[in-house]
N, CA, C and O atoms as CSV, one atom per row, in Angstrom:
chain,resi,resn,atom,element,x,y,z
A,1,UNK,N,N,232.455,113.238,107.900
A,1,UNK,CA,C,231.315,112.661,108.586
A,1,UNK,C,C,230.171,113.663,108.581
A,1,UNK,O,O,230.381,114.849,108.837
A,2,UNK,N,N,228.984,113.202,108.297
A,2,UNK,CA,C,227.798,114.057,108.250
A,2,UNK,C,C,227.120,114.015,109.614
A,2,UNK,O,O,226.914,112.942,110.180
A,3,UNK,N,N,226.775,115.193,110.139
A,3,UNK,CA,C,226.119,115.202,111.447
A,3,UNK,C,C,224.640,114.831,111.301
A,3,UNK,O,O,224.085,114.865,110.203
A,4,UNK,N,N,224.017,114.479,112.418
A,4,UNK,CA,C,222.638,113.980,112.411
A,4,UNK,C,C,221.634,115.002,111.890
A,4,UNK,O,O,220.675,114.629,111.214
A,5,UNK,N,N,221.837,116.292,112.194
A,5,UNK,CA,C,220.910,117.317,111.715
A,5,UNK,C,C,220.907,117.393,110.191
A,5,UNK,O,O,219.847,117.503,109.575
A,6,UNK,N,N,222.082,117.335,109.588
A,6,UNK,CA,C,222.180,117.365,108.128
A,6,UNK,C,C,221.529,116.118,107.545
A,6,UNK,O,O,220.787,116.208,106.567
A,7,UNK,N,N,221.795,114.970,108.131
A,7,UNK,CA,C,221.207,113.704,107.662
A,7,UNK,C,C,219.680,113.783,107.713
A,7,UNK,O,O,219.008,113.368,106.769
A,8,UNK,N,N,219.133,114.307,108.797
A,8,UNK,CA,C,217.680,114.435,108.937
A,8,UNK,C,C,217.112,115.382,107.888
A,8,UNK,O,O,216.078,115.087,107.288
A,9,UNK,N,N,217.768,116.511,107.659
A,9,UNK,CA,C,217.289,117.466,106.657
A,9,UNK,C,C,217.322,116.861,105.258
A,9,UNK,O,O,216.407,117.086,104.466
A,10,UNK,N,N,218.351,116.107,104.949
A,10,UNK,CA,C,218.438,115.458,103.638
A,10,UNK,C,C,217.312,114.430,103.489
A,10,UNK,O,O,216.653,114.379,102.450
A,11,UNK,N,N,217.094,113.625,104.508
A,11,UNK,CA,C,216.013,112.647,104.460
A,11,UNK,C,C,214.668,113.347,104.307
A,11,UNK,O,O,213.834,112.916,103.510
A,12,UNK,N,N,214.448,114.414,105.056
A,12,UNK,CA,C,213.200,115.171,104.938
A,12,UNK,C,C,212.999,115.689,103.517
A,12,UNK,O,O,211.901,115.604,102.967
A,13,UNK,N,N,214.054,116.218,102.933
A,13,UNK,CA,C,213.955,116.744,101.561
A,13,UNK,C,C,213.652,115.633,100.562
A,13,UNK,O,O,212.847,115.824,99.651
A,14,UNK,N,N,214.285,114.482,100.725
A,14,UNK,CA,C,214.020,113.367,99.815
A,14,UNK,C,C,212.581,112.864,99.945
A,14,UNK,O,O,211.939,112.549,98.943
A,15,UNK,N,N,212.083,112.790,101.165
A,15,UNK,CA,C,210.695,112.374,101.378
A,15,UNK,C,C,209.746,113.385,100.744
A,15,UNK,O,O,208.795,113.001,100.064
A,16,UNK,N,N,209.998,114.671,100.961
A,16,UNK,CA,C,209.163,115.706,100.362
A,16,UNK,C,C,209.218,115.646,98.835
A,16,UNK,O,O,208.195,115.804,98.169
A,17,UNK,N,N,210.397,115.419,98.287
A,17,UNK,CA,C,210.551,115.352,96.834
A,17,UNK,C,C,209.816,114.145,96.255
A,17,UNK,O,O,209.141,114.263,95.232
A,18,UNK,N,N,209.941,112.995,96.897
A,18,UNK,CA,C,209.258,111.794,96.415
A,18,UNK,C,C,207.742,111.970,96.492
A,18,UNK,O,O,207.023,111.585,95.570
A,19,UNK,N,N,207.259,112.552,97.589
A,19,UNK,CA,C,205.820,112.797,97.733
A,19,UNK,C,C,205.335,113.777,96.660
A,19,UNK,O,O,204.264,113.590,96.084
A,20,UNK,N,N,206.119,114.809,96.398
A,20,UNK,CA,C,205.738,115.785,95.365
A,20,UNK,C,C,205.715,115.137,93.988
A,20,UNK,O,O,204.842,115.443,93.175
A,21,UNK,N,N,206.657,114.254,93.720
A,21,UNK,CA,C,206.706,113.559,92.437
A,21,UNK,C,C,205.469,112.676,92.259
A,21,UNK,O,O,204.899,112.610,91.170
A,22,UNK,N,N,205.067,112.012,93.316
A,22,UNK,CA,C,203.865,111.171,93.250
A,22,UNK,C,C,202.628,112.034,93.017
A,22,UNK,O,O,201.720,111.648,92.281
A,23,UNK,N,N,202.604,113.202,93.651
A,23,UNK,CA,C,201.466,114.117,93.527
A,23,UNK,C,C,201.228,114.527,92.081
A,23,UNK,O,O,200.079,114.663,91.660
A,24,UNK,N,N,202.294,114.725,91.316
A,24,UNK,CA,C,202.106,115.189,89.935
A,24,UNK,C,C,202.016,114.049,88.929
A,24,UNK,O,O,201.672,114.270,87.768
A,25,UNK,N,N,202.322,112.836,89.369
A,25,UNK,CA,C,202.230,111.684,88.468
A,25,UNK,C,C,200.761,111.393,88.176
A,25,UNK,O,O,199.917,111.444,89.070
A,26,UNK,N,N,200.476,111.094,86.946
A,26,UNK,CA,C,199.099,110.822,86.548
A,26,UNK,C,C,198.491,109.667,87.351
A,26,UNK,O,O,197.324,109.718,87.738
A,27,UNK,N,N,199.289,108.631,87.594
A,27,UNK,CA,C,198.773,107.451,88.293
A,27,UNK,C,C,198.761,107.611,89.807
A,27,UNK,O,O,198.106,106.842,90.510
A,28,UNK,N,N,199.485,108.609,90.310
A,28,UNK,CA,C,199.618,108.840,91.756
A,28,UNK,C,C,200.157,107.609,92.476
A,28,UNK,O,O,199.774,107.321,93.609
A,29,UNK,N,N,201.048,106.888,91.804
A,29,UNK,CA,C,201.685,105.715,92.391
A,29,UNK,C,C,203.197,105.832,92.250
A,29,UNK,O,O,203.711,106.696,91.539
A,30,UNK,N,N,203.883,104.949,92.937
A,30,UNK,CA,C,205.334,104.876,92.788
A,30,UNK,C,C,205.672,104.231,91.451
A,30,UNK,O,O,204.980,103.316,91.004
A,31,UNK,N,N,206.723,104.702,90.824
A,31,UNK,CA,C,207.226,104.041,89.618
A,31,UNK,C,C,207.668,102.635,90.012
A,31,UNK,O,O,208.125,102.428,91.137
A,32,UNK,N,N,207.541,101.670,89.112
A,32,UNK,CA,C,207.948,100.298,89.442
A,32,UNK,C,C,209.375,100.206,89.979
A,32,UNK,O,O,209.652,99.425,90.889
A,33,UNK,N,N,210.273,101.003,89.414
A,33,UNK,CA,C,211.662,100.983,89.882
A,33,UNK,C,C,211.774,101.509,91.314
A,33,UNK,O,O,212.560,100.994,92.109
A,34,UNK,N,N,210.987,102.532,91.635
A,34,UNK,CA,C,210.989,103.081,92.996
A,34,UNK,C,C,210.422,102.056,93.969
A,34,UNK,O,O,210.960,101.865,95.059
A,35,UNK,N,N,209.338,101.400,93.576
A,35,UNK,CA,C,208.746,100.370,94.431
A,35,UNK,C,C,209.732,99.232,94.667
A,35,UNK,O,O,209.849,98.737,95.788
A,36,UNK,N,N,210.439,98.816,93.627
A,36,UNK,CA,C,211.421,97.740,93.768
A,36,UNK,C,C,212.540,98.139,94.723
A,36,UNK,O,O,213.006,97.324,95.519
A,37,UNK,N,N,212.967,99.392,94.640
A,37,UNK,CA,C,214.044,99.868,95.515
A,37,UNK,C,C,213.613,99.921,96.975
A,37,UNK,O,O,214.453,99.849,97.872
A,38,UNK,N,N,212.304,100.047,97.222
A,38,UNK,CA,C,211.791,100.183,98.586
A,38,UNK,C,C,211.133,98.911,99.114
A,38,UNK,O,O,210.601,98.908,100.224
A,39,UNK,N,N,211.163,97.843,98.343
A,39,UNK,CA,C,210.439,96.626,98.701
A,39,UNK,C,C,211.079,95.835,99.834
A,39,UNK,O,O,210.369,95.175,100.592
A,40,UNK,N,N,212.372,95.882,99.964
A,40,UNK,CA,C,213.049,95.013,100.928
A,40,UNK,C,C,213.897,95.834,101.892
A,40,UNK,O,O,215.111,95.649,101.983
A,41,UNK,N,N,213.243,96.741,102.609
A,41,UNK,CA,C,213.955,97.593,103.552
A,41,UNK,C,C,214.301,96.817,104.822
A,41,UNK,O,O,213.557,95.931,105.242
A,42,UNK,N,N,215.422,97.156,105.418
A,42,UNK,CA,C,215.777,96.575,106.713
A,42,UNK,C,C,214.921,97.229,107.803
A,42,UNK,O,O,214.221,98.209,107.547
A,43,UNK,N,N,214.982,96.692,108.989
A,43,UNK,CA,C,214.258,97.274,110.121
A,43,UNK,C,C,214.704,98.720,110.354
A,43,UNK,O,O,213.869,99.605,110.540
A,44,UNK,N,N,215.999,98.957,110.346
A,44,UNK,CA,C,216.509,100.308,110.596
A,44,UNK,C,C,216.050,101.279,109.498
A,44,UNK,O,O,215.657,102.408,109.791
A,45,UNK,N,N,216.103,100.838,108.243
A,45,UNK,CA,C,215.657,101.693,107.139
A,45,UNK,C,C,214.163,101.985,107.249
A,45,UNK,O,O,213.724,103.116,107.043
A,46,UNK,N,N,213.394,100.959,107.572
A,46,UNK,CA,C,211.950,101.123,107.718
A,46,UNK,C,C,211.633,102.119,108.822
A,46,UNK,O,O,210.814,103.019,108.636
A,47,UNK,N,N,212.284,101.959,109.976
A,47,UNK,CA,C,212.032,102.870,111.103
A,47,UNK,C,C,212.406,104.302,110.743
A,47,UNK,O,O,211.687,105.240,111.086
A,48,UNK,N,N,213.521,104.469,110.057
A,48,UNK,CA,C,213.985,105.799,109.688
A,48,UNK,C,C,213.021,106.471,108.704
A,48,UNK,O,O,212.618,107.614,108.918
A,49,UNK,N,N,212.656,105.777,107.646
A,49,UNK,CA,C,211.796,106.356,106.621
A,49,UNK,C,C,210.393,106.615,107.151
A,49,UNK,O,O,209.877,107.724,107.011
A,50,UNK,N,N,209.769,105.609,107.758
A,50,UNK,CA,C,208.401,105.803,108.246
A,50,UNK,C,C,208.347,106.791,109.411
A,50,UNK,O,O,207.380,107.541,109.544
A,51,UNK,N,N,209.371,106.793,110.247
A,51,UNK,CA,C,209.413,107.757,111.346
A,51,UNK,C,C,209.517,109.186,110.838
A,51,UNK,O,O,208.798,110.070,111.304
A,52,UNK,N,N,210.411,109.414,109.882
A,52,UNK,CA,C,210.587,110.766,109.331
A,52,UNK,C,C,209.345,111.217,108.564
A,52,UNK,O,O,208.900,112.355,108.713
A,53,UNK,N,N,208.793,110.337,107.755
A,53,UNK,CA,C,207.588,110.683,106.995
A,53,UNK,C,C,206.411,110.910,107.949
A,53,UNK,O,O,205.636,111.851,107.777
A,54,UNK,N,N,206.288,110.046,108.947
A,54,UNK,CA,C,205.218,110.201,109.933
A,54,UNK,C,C,205.334,111.496,110.709
A,54,UNK,O,O,204.321,112.108,111.048
A,55,UNK,N,N,206.551,111.921,110.994
A,55,UNK,CA,C,206.788,113.189,111.699
A,55,UNK,C,C,206.182,114.349,110.913
A,55,UNK,O,O,205.531,115.227,111.480
A,56,UNK,N,N,206.409,114.338,109.587
A,56,UNK,CA,C,205.827,115.382,108.731
A,56,UNK,C,C,204.310,115.405,108.849
A,56,UNK,O,O,203.709,116.456,109.071
A,57,UNK,N,N,203.705,114.248,108.701
A,57,UNK,CA,C,202.240,114.182,108.712
A,57,UNK,C,C,201.709,114.551,110.087
A,57,UNK,O,O,200.721,115.278,110.193
A,58,UNK,N,N,202.351,114.062,111.140
A,58,UNK,CA,C,201.891,114.324,112.505
A,58,UNK,C,C,201.893,115.817,112.819
A,58,UNK,O,O,200.925,116.340,113.371
A,59,UNK,N,N,202.971,116.496,112.469
A,59,UNK,CA,C,203.102,117.905,112.836
A,59,UNK,C,C,202.635,118.885,111.765
A,59,UNK,O,O,202.255,120.011,112.086
A,60,UNK,N,N,202.658,118.474,110.498
A,60,UNK,CA,C,202.333,119.417,109.430
A,60,UNK,C,C,201.094,119.029,108.635
A,60,UNK,O,O,200.594,119.824,107.839
A,61,UNK,N,N,200.592,117.806,108.846
A,61,UNK,CA,C,199.392,117.376,108.147
A,61,UNK,C,C,199.540,117.271,106.640
A,61,UNK,O,O,198.592,117.572,105.914
A,62,UNK,N,N,200.684,116.861,106.152
A,62,UNK,CA,C,200.961,116.808,104.721
A,62,UNK,C,C,200.248,115.633,104.049
A,62,UNK,O,O,200.617,114.477,104.254
A,63,UNK,N,N,199.238,115.933,103.257
A,63,UNK,CA,C,198.503,114.891,102.533
A,63,UNK,C,C,199.372,114.142,101.522
A,63,UNK,O,O,199.265,112.919,101.430
A,64,UNK,N,N,200.236,114.836,100.754
A,64,UNK,CA,C,201.094,114.085,99.823
A,64,UNK,C,C,202.009,113.093,100.553
A,64,UNK,O,O,202.243,111.993,100.053
A,65,UNK,N,N,202.518,113.461,101.706
A,65,UNK,CA,C,203.392,112.537,102.441
A,65,UNK,C,C,202.560,111.421,103.068
A,65,UNK,O,O,203.036,110.290,103.166
A,66,UNK,N,N,201.342,111.705,103.490
A,66,UNK,CA,C,200.458,110.642,103.987
A,66,UNK,C,C,200.198,109.629,102.876
A,66,UNK,O,O,200.166,108.424,103.127
A,67,UNK,N,N,200.012,110.110,101.652
A,67,UNK,CA,C,199.818,109.205,100.503
A,67,UNK,C,C,201.087,108.390,100.258
A,67,UNK,O,O,201.016,107.194,99.976
A,68,UNK,N,N,202.248,109.041,100.366
A,68,UNK,CA,C,203.521,108.338,100.212
A,68,UNK,C,C,203.652,107.230,101.254
A,68,UNK,O,O,204.071,106.121,100.923
A,69,UNK,N,N,203.304,107.512,102.492
A,69,UNK,CA,C,203.363,106.495,103.548
A,69,UNK,C,C,202.482,105.312,103.172
A,69,UNK,O,O,202.889,104.162,103.337
A,70,UNK,N,N,201.304,105.572,102.679
A,70,UNK,CA,C,200.388,104.499,102.277
A,70,UNK,C,C,201.001,103.681,101.139
A,70,UNK,O,O,200.936,102.451,101.150
A,71,UNK,N,N,201.588,104.356,100.170
A,71,UNK,CA,C,202.217,103.644,99.050
A,71,UNK,C,C,203.409,102.814,99.519
A,71,UNK,O,O,203.584,101.678,99.080
A,72,UNK,N,N,204.225,103.372,100.404
A,72,UNK,CA,C,205.357,102.615,100.948
A,72,UNK,C,C,204.871,101.391,101.705
A,72,UNK,O,O,205.449,100.310,101.595
A,73,UNK,N,N,203.813,101.566,102.467
A,73,UNK,CA,C,203.246,100.449,103.218
A,73,UNK,C,C,202.726,99.370,102.263
A,73,UNK,O,O,202.902,98.178,102.513
A,74,UNK,N,N,202.093,99.791,101.180
A,74,UNK,CA,C,201.604,98.835,100.176
A,74,UNK,C,C,202.760,98.054,99.544
A,74,UNK,O,O,202.644,96.854,99.296
A,75,UNK,N,N,203.876,98.745,99.286
A,75,UNK,CA,C,205.053,98.083,98.724
A,75,UNK,C,C,205.582,97.049,99.705
A,75,UNK,O,O,205.870,95.914,99.325
A,76,UNK,N,N,205.710,97.443,100.973
A,76,UNK,CA,C,206.198,96.520,102.002
A,76,UNK,C,C,205.278,95.297,102.081
A,76,UNK,O,O,205.743,94.160,102.161
A,77,UNK,N,N,203.979,95.550,102.058
A,77,UNK,CA,C,202.994,94.465,102.171
A,77,UNK,C,C,203.080,93.510,100.982
A,77,UNK,O,O,203.020,92.292,101.154
A,78,UNK,N,N,203.220,94.059,99.790
A,78,UNK,CA,C,203.266,93.198,98.603
A,78,UNK,C,C,204.546,92.367,98.563
A,78,UNK,O,O,204.579,91.310,97.934
A,79,UNK,N,N,205.592,92.836,99.227
A,79,UNK,CA,C,206.859,92.092,99.254
A,79,UNK,C,C,206.860,90.995,100.324
A,79,UNK,O,O,207.739,90.133,100.334
A,80,UNK,N,N,205.873,91.032,101.221
A,80,UNK,CA,C,205.824,90.064,102.326
A,80,UNK,C,C,205.230,88.732,101.868
A,80,UNK,O,O,204.540,88.659,100.851
A,81,UNK,N,N,205.512,87.698,102.630
A,81,UNK,CA,C,204.944,86.376,102.375
A,81,UNK,C,C,203.421,86.458,102.554
A,81,UNK,O,O,202.948,86.803,103.637
A,82,UNK,N,N,202.653,86.146,101.506
A,82,UNK,CA,C,201.193,86.275,101.609
A,82,UNK,C,C,200.569,85.318,102.635
A,82,UNK,O,O,199.428,85.520,103.050
A,83,UNK,N,N,201.304,84.285,103.044
A,83,UNK,CA,C,200.779,83.335,104.022
A,83,UNK,C,C,201.176,83.673,105.452
A,83,UNK,O,O,200.802,82.953,106.379
A,84,UNK,N,N,201.925,84.754,105.649
A,84,UNK,CA,C,202.360,85.134,106.992
A,84,UNK,C,C,201.157,85.545,107.835
A,84,UNK,O,O,200.192,86.110,107.321
A,85,UNK,N,N,201.223,85.261,109.114
A,85,UNK,CA,C,200.139,85.617,110.036
A,85,UNK,C,C,200.013,87.133,110.152
A,85,UNK,O,O,198.905,87.670,110.138
A,86,UNK,N,N,201.137,87.816,110.265
A,86,UNK,CA,C,201.167,89.272,110.322
A,86,UNK,C,C,202.105,89.755,109.232
A,86,UNK,O,O,203.218,89.250,109.085
A,87,UNK,N,N,201.641,90.743,108.465
A,87,UNK,CA,C,202.454,91.307,107.395
A,87,UNK,C,C,202.540,92.815,107.548
A,87,UNK,O,O,201.667,93.444,108.146
A,88,UNK,N,N,203.598,93.383,107.001
A,88,UNK,CA,C,203.691,94.836,106.960
A,88,UNK,C,C,202.430,95.368,106.285
A,88,UNK,O,O,201.948,94.801,105.305
A,89,UNK,N,N,201.915,96.450,106.819
A,89,UNK,CA,C,200.691,97.035,106.286
A,89,UNK,C,C,199.435,96.609,107.008
A,89,UNK,O,O,198.393,97.244,106.845
A,90,UNK,N,N,199.499,95.536,107.816
A,90,UNK,CA,C,198.331,95.120,108.588
A,90,UNK,C,C,197.983,96.176,109.621
A,90,UNK,O,O,198.867,96.767,110.241
A,91,UNK,N,N,196.693,96.407,109.803
A,91,UNK,CA,C,196.237,97.251,110.904
A,91,UNK,C,C,196.064,96.350,112.113
A,91,UNK,O,O,195.461,95.280,112.030
A,92,UNK,N,N,196.605,96.802,113.241
A,92,UNK,CA,C,196.585,95.992,114.453
A,92,UNK,C,C,196.243,96.846,115.670
A,92,UNK,O,O,196.302,98.075,115.631
A,93,UNK,N,N,195.894,96.172,116.722
A,93,UNK,CA,C,195.771,96.758,118.059
A,93,UNK,C,C,196.876,96.146,118.890
A,93,UNK,O,O,197.214,94.976,118.712
A,94,UNK,N,N,197.440,96.922,119.794
A,94,UNK,CA,C,198.441,96.410,120.718
A,94,UNK,C,C,197.720,96.044,122.003
A,94,UNK,O,O,196.998,96.863,122.572
A,95,UNK,N,N,197.915,94.817,122.458
A,95,UNK,CA,C,197.294,94.349,123.693
A,95,UNK,C,C,198.254,94.675,124.836
A,95,UNK,O,O,199.256,93.989,125.037
A,96,UNK,N,N,197.935,95.717,125.567
A,96,UNK,CA,C,198.837,96.255,126.581
A,96,UNK,C,C,199.267,95.193,127.588
A,96,UNK,O,O,200.423,95.181,128.012
A,97,UNK,N,N,198.366,94.313,127.973
A,97,UNK,CA,C,198.694,93.292,128.972
A,97,UNK,C,C,199.779,92.337,128.507
A,97,UNK,O,O,200.434,91.700,129.331
A,98,UNK,N,N,199.980,92.227,127.200
A,98,UNK,CA,C,200.967,91.305,126.653
A,98,UNK,C,C,202.312,91.964,126.381
A,98,UNK,O,O,203.247,91.306,125.924
A,99,UNK,N,N,202.414,93.262,126.659
A,99,UNK,CA,C,203.685,93.967,126.475
A,99,UNK,C,C,204.604,93.709,127.656
A,99,UNK,O,O,204.128,93.407,128.750
A,100,UNK,N,N,205.903,93.821,127.456
A,100,UNK,CA,C,206.821,93.759,128.597
A,100,UNK,C,C,206.483,94.880,129.585
A,100,UNK,O,O,205.987,95.935,129.188
A,101,UNK,N,N,206.747,94.652,130.847
A,101,UNK,CA,C,206.388,95.600,131.904
A,101,UNK,C,C,206.878,97.025,131.627
A,101,UNK,O,O,206.131,97.982,131.834
A,102,UNK,N,N,208.128,97.177,131.158
A,102,UNK,CA,C,208.671,98.526,130.928
A,102,UNK,C,C,207.910,99.276,129.836
A,102,UNK,O,O,207.785,100.499,129.908
A,103,UNK,N,N,207.409,98.581,128.847
A,103,UNK,CA,C,206.640,99.233,127.786
A,103,UNK,C,C,205.232,99.558,128.274
A,103,UNK,O,O,204.670,100.590,127.907
A,104,UNK,N,N,204.679,98.709,129.073
A,104,UNK,CA,C,203.321,98.897,129.577
A,104,UNK,C,C,203.193,100.174,130.387
A,104,UNK,O,O,202.224,100.918,130.234
A,105,UNK,N,N,204.151,100.426,131.231
A,105,UNK,CA,C,204.054,101.584,132.115
A,105,UNK,C,C,204.432,102.887,131.408
A,105,UNK,O,O,204.066,103.964,131.877
A,106,UNK,N,N,205.143,102.811,130.309
A,106,UNK,CA,C,205.605,104.010,129.629
A,106,UNK,C,C,204.563,104.668,128.737
A,106,UNK,O,O,204.616,105.881,128.534
A,107,UNK,N,N,203.621,103.906,128.202
A,107,UNK,CA,C,202.631,104.446,127.269
A,107,UNK,C,C,201.251,104.011,127.731
A,107,UNK,O,O,200.928,102.823,127.733
A,108,UNK,N,N,200.444,104.980,128.119
A,108,UNK,CA,C,199.133,104.649,128.686
A,108,UNK,C,C,198.083,104.330,127.632
A,108,UNK,O,O,197.062,103.724,127.957
A,109,UNK,N,N,198.301,104.721,126.378
A,109,UNK,CA,C,197.259,104.567,125.372
A,109,UNK,C,C,197.513,103.459,124.356
A,109,UNK,O,O,196.890,103.447,123.294
A,110,UNK,N,N,198.413,102.533,124.660
A,110,UNK,CA,C,198.738,101.452,123.721
A,110,UNK,C,C,197.500,100.777,123.139
A,110,UNK,O,O,197.381,100.637,121.922
A,111,UNK,N,N,196.599,100.368,123.988
A,111,UNK,CA,C,195.475,99.557,123.504
A,111,UNK,C,C,194.262,100.388,123.097
A,111,UNK,O,O,193.197,99.832,122.831
A,112,UNK,N,N,194.408,101.700,123.045
A,112,UNK,CA,C,193.299,102.564,122.634
A,112,UNK,C,C,193.462,103.075,121.210
A,112,UNK,O,O,192.589,103.782,120.705
A,113,UNK,N,N,194.561,102.730,120.560
A,113,UNK,CA,C,194.911,103.313,119.273
A,113,UNK,C,C,195.074,102.214,118.231
A,113,UNK,O,O,195.452,101.085,118.546
A,114,UNK,N,N,194.786,102.566,117.003
A,114,UNK,CA,C,195.019,101.659,115.883
A,114,UNK,C,C,196.450,101.867,115.378
A,114,UNK,O,O,196.932,102.998,115.319
A,115,UNK,N,N,197.111,100.793,115.021
A,115,UNK,CA,C,198.492,100.819,114.553
A,115,UNK,C,C,198.582,100.163,113.187
A,115,UNK,O,O,197.701,99.403,112.786
A,116,UNK,N,N,199.654,100.467,112.481
A,116,UNK,CA,C,199.967,99.781,111.227
A,116,UNK,C,C,201.323,99.128,111.407
A,116,UNK,O,O,202.272,99.752,111.882
A,117,UNK,N,N,201.402,97.859,111.019
A,117,UNK,CA,C,202.670,97.142,111.082
A,117,UNK,C,C,203.564,97.689,109.983
A,117,UNK,O,O,203.173,97.715,108.816
A,118,UNK,N,N,204.760,98.125,110.347
A,118,UNK,CA,C,205.712,98.657,109.372
A,118,UNK,C,C,206.800,97.648,109.033
A,118,UNK,O,O,207.372,97.689,107.944
A,119,UNK,N,N,207.089,96.736,109.969
A,119,UNK,CA,C,208.156,95.757,109.743
A,119,UNK,C,C,207.863,94.527,110.594
A,119,UNK,O,O,207.448,94.640,111.747
A,120,UNK,N,N,208.082,93.367,110.018
A,120,UNK,CA,C,207.950,92.107,110.753
A,120,UNK,C,C,209.339,91.503,110.856
A,120,UNK,O,O,209.954,91.139,109.854
A,121,UNK,N,N,209.821,91.403,112.088
A,121,UNK,CA,C,211.157,90.856,112.307
A,121,UNK,C,C,211.155,89.345,112.340
A,121,UNK,O,O,210.112,88.719,112.530
A,122,UNK,N,N,212.319,88.762,112.154
A,122,UNK,CA,C,212.440,87.313,112.271
A,122,UNK,C,C,212.750,86.920,113.711
A,122,UNK,O,O,213.106,85.774,113.987
A,123,UNK,N,N,212.613,87.878,114.624
A,123,UNK,CA,C,212.877,87.656,116.044
A,123,UNK,C,C,211.603,87.696,116.892
A,123,UNK,O,O,211.652,87.977,118.090
A,124,UNK,N,N,210.463,87.411,116.257
A,124,UNK,CA,C,209.165,87.393,116.939
A,124,UNK,C,C,208.733,88.772,117.426
A,124,UNK,O,O,208.007,88.886,118.413
A,125,UNK,N,N,209.183,89.823,116.731
A,125,UNK,CA,C,208.750,91.181,117.034
A,125,UNK,C,C,208.212,91.831,115.769
A,125,UNK,O,O,208.501,91.398,114.654
A,126,UNK,N,N,207.424,92.877,115.968
A,126,UNK,CA,C,206.934,93.688,114.856
A,126,UNK,C,C,207.158,95.149,115.211
A,126,UNK,O,O,207.131,95.527,116.382
A,127,UNK,N,N,207.375,95.951,114.205
A,127,UNK,CA,C,207.473,97.393,114.394
A,127,UNK,C,C,206.142,97.986,113.967
A,127,UNK,O,O,205.662,97.736,112.862
A,128,UNK,N,N,205.553,98.775,114.854
A,128,UNK,CA,C,204.241,99.354,114.600
A,128,UNK,C,C,204.313,100.873,114.715
A,128,UNK,O,O,205.140,101.428,115.438
A,129,UNK,N,N,203.417,101.522,113.978
A,129,UNK,CA,C,203.317,102.973,114.027
A,129,UNK,C,C,201.854,103.305,114.270
A,129,UNK,O,O,200.962,102.807,113.583
A,130,UNK,N,N,201.630,104.157,115.259
A,130,UNK,CA,C,200.263,104.546,115.619
A,130,UNK,C,C,199.647,105.415,114.535
A,130,UNK,O,O,200.331,105.921,113.646
A,131,UNK,N,N,198.346,105.569,114.636
A,131,UNK,CA,C,197.650,106.556,113.830
A,131,UNK,C,C,198.425,107.863,113.961
A,131,UNK,O,O,198.719,108.304,115.072
A,132,UNK,N,N,198.751,108.472,112.848
A,132,UNK,CA,C,199.658,109.613,112.859
A,132,UNK,C,C,199.088,110.848,113.539
A,132,UNK,O,O,199.830,111.791,113.815
A,133,UNK,N,N,197.789,110.865,113.815
A,133,UNK,CA,C,197.250,111.972,114.591
A,133,UNK,C,C,197.628,111.836,116.063
A,133,UNK,O,O,197.610,112.818,116.805
A,134,UNK,N,N,197.970,110.620,116.483
A,134,UNK,CA,C,198.355,110.363,117.874
A,134,UNK,C,C,199.863,110.451,118.078
A,134,UNK,O,O,200.333,111.082,119.025
A,135,UNK,N,N,200.613,109.822,117.191
A,135,UNK,CA,C,202.069,109.692,117.357
A,135,UNK,C,C,202.670,109.277,116.024
A,135,UNK,O,O,201.977,108.714,115.177
A,136,UNK,N,N,203.936,109.549,115.836
A,136,UNK,CA,C,204.590,109.166,114.579
A,136,UNK,C,C,205.724,108.173,114.781
A,136,UNK,O,O,206.239,107.620,113.809
A,137,UNK,N,N,206.120,107.940,116.018
A,137,UNK,CA,C,207.259,107.082,116.320
A,137,UNK,C,C,206.929,105.634,115.972
A,137,UNK,O,O,205.801,105.178,116.163
A,138,UNK,N,N,207.919,104.924,115.463
A,138,UNK,CA,C,207.776,103.501,115.175
A,138,UNK,C,C,208.318,102.746,116.388
A,138,UNK,O,O,209.460,102.953,116.801
A,139,UNK,N,N,207.485,101.870,116.954
A,139,UNK,CA,C,207.842,101.112,118.151
A,139,UNK,C,C,207.968,99.634,117.825
A,139,UNK,O,O,207.235,99.115,116.982
A,140,UNK,N,N,208.888,98.958,118.484
A,140,UNK,CA,C,209.026,97.508,118.346
A,140,UNK,C,C,208.322,96.849,119.518
A,140,UNK,O,O,208.570,97.187,120.676
A,141,UNK,N,N,207.434,95.900,119.207
A,141,UNK,CA,C,206.702,95.168,120.242
A,141,UNK,C,C,206.741,93.680,119.904
A,141,UNK,O,O,206.953,93.309,118.750
A,142,UNK,N,N,206.537,92.830,120.909
A,142,UNK,CA,C,206.457,91.386,120.626
A,142,UNK,C,C,205.275,91.105,119.685
A,142,UNK,O,O,204.203,91.689,119.840
A,143,UNK,N,N,205.471,90.236,118.742
A,143,UNK,CA,C,204.404,89.898,117.796
A,143,UNK,C,C,203.171,89.353,118.512
A,143,UNK,O,O,202.049,89.563,118.050
A,144,UNK,N,N,203.363,88.656,119.631
A,144,UNK,CA,C,202.216,88.115,120.363
A,144,UNK,C,C,201.394,89.207,121.029
A,144,UNK,O,O,200.285,88.941,121.494
A,145,UNK,N,N,201.915,90.436,121.085
A,145,UNK,CA,C,201.202,91.529,121.751
A,145,UNK,C,C,200.305,92.324,120.784
A,145,UNK,O,O,199.731,93.344,121.166
A,146,UNK,N,N,200.187,91.855,119.539
A,146,UNK,CA,C,199.306,92.551,118.600
A,146,UNK,C,C,198.250,91.592,118.089
A,146,UNK,O,O,198.467,90.386,117.970
A,147,UNK,N,N,197.111,92.166,117.795
A,147,UNK,CA,C,196.043,91.390,117.139
A,147,UNK,C,C,195.546,92.214,115.964
A,147,UNK,O,O,195.382,93.430,116.063
A,148,UNK,N,N,195.311,91.542,114.862
A,148,UNK,CA,C,194.856,92.261,113.672
A,148,UNK,C,C,193.438,92.771,113.904
A,148,UNK,O,O,192.630,92.136,114.582
A,149,UNK,N,N,193.160,93.933,113.323
A,149,UNK,CA,C,191.829,94.496,113.426
A,149,UNK,C,C,191.043,94.096,112.195
A,149,UNK,O,O,191.593,94.033,111.095
A,150,UNK,N,N,189.771,93.827,112.371
A,150,UNK,CA,C,188.955,93.421,111.210
A,150,UNK,C,C,188.924,94.529,110.165
A,150,UNK,O,O,188.822,95.708,110.505
A,151,UNK,N,N,189.011,94.151,108.897
A,151,UNK,CA,C,188.994,95.147,107.806
A,151,UNK,C,C,187.597,95.527,107.446
A,151,UNK,O,O,187.391,96.348,106.553
């Protein structure tokens, strides 16, 4: 059995390696095979990958990993139903008044920050990640508690 610290270090190394590979690629994009492998992530996989990558950017300011996050988000978005009301990759605001009471009292800046949808559940929830300068954690909120921001 692998302990959590080892698992985290391995994930960190893989994220760093993928970001470095993109950095040296002429197109600065994911290879089609890599995009296909990342197109249909589960909620748990999405939270793990975006949380770990976001942690790097939040604390270390890694531009290559920030680019990787953007590319991963683009892959998620392109795999989503184009007619969906909310899709992965959408920029949203969280409407604090529409959050469950326990979430409302725990985070004072919900409605002051821009978020990106990382995962859209089939249970009327979305997973969002704040601007990485504020926070890197991926949070699950009711879909009715977000509104898309104008592009």
